[in-house]
C-alpha positions in Angstrom: 14.7 -27.1 9.3 12.4 -28.1 6.5 9.5 -27.3 4.3 7.8 -30.4 5.8 7.9 -28.8 9.3 6.4 -25.6 7.8 3.5 -27.7 6.4 3.0 -29.4 9.7 2.9 -26.1 11.5 0.3 -24.8 9.0 -1.9 -27.8 9.9 -1.2 -27.3 13.6 -2.4 -23.7 13.3 -5.6 -24.7 11.5 -6.7 -26.6 14.6 -5.9 -23.9 17.1 -8.0 -20.7 16.9 -6.0 -18.9 19.7 -2.8 -19.5 17.7 -4.5 -18.2 14.6 -5.4 -15.0 16.4 -1.8 -14.6 17.6 -0.4 -15.0 14.1 -3.0 -12.8 12.5 -1.8 -10.0 14.8 1.7 -10.1 13.4 2.5 -7.0 11.4 5.4 -5.2 9.7 8.8 -6.2 8.6 9.3 -8.7 11.5 6.1 -10.6 10.9 7.6 -13.6 9.1 10.5 -13.8 11.5 8.1 -13.6 14.4 6.0 -16.4 12.9 9.0 -18.6 12.6 9.8 -17.9 16.3 6.2 -18.8 17.3 6.4 -22.0 15.3 9.7 -22.9 17.1 8.0 -22.3 20.4 5.3 -24.7 19.3 7.9 -27.3 18.3 8.1 -26.7 14.6 11.6 -25.7 13.3 11.9 -24.2 9.9 13.3 -21.1 8.1 11.5 -18.2 6.5 12.5 -19.7 3.1 10.9 -23.1 4.2 7.7 -21.3 5.1 7.6 -19.4 1.8 8.1 -22.7 -0.1 5.3 -24.3 2.0 2.9 -21.5 1.1 3.7 -21.8 -2.6 3.1 -25.6 -2.4 -0.2 -25.1 -0.5 -1.3 -22.7 -3.2 -0.8 -25.5 -5.7 1.8 -23.5 -7.6 -0.5 -20.5 -8.1 2.1 -18.3 -6.4 5.6 -18.3 -7.7 8.4 -17.8 -5.2 9.0 -14.4 -6.9 5.4 -13.4 -6.5 5.4 -14.4 -2.8 8.6 -12.4 -2.2 7.0 -9.4 -3.8 3.9 -9.9 -1.7 5.8 -10.0 1.5 7.8 -6.9 0.5 4.6 -5.1 -0.3 3.2 -6.1 3.1 6.3 -4.8 4.8 7.3 -8.3 6.0 10.8 -8.2 4.5 13.5 -5.6 4.6 
């Protein structure tokens, strides 16, 4: 599992509108877990933490890991 795989998955999703729709439909506390499962089915192994780190990196540091954690809690994506 790695942050690099999460970055690769993000790029993979950008090129696949049907996959974008599938991911956009994820809701609630299990959304991030479900996203990681979908990624694995697409051949990209990474953890929820790896995905969070990739998002922070993609935002060029504008989101701190703490801010991202708060955001996912507010969205009901974490317990």
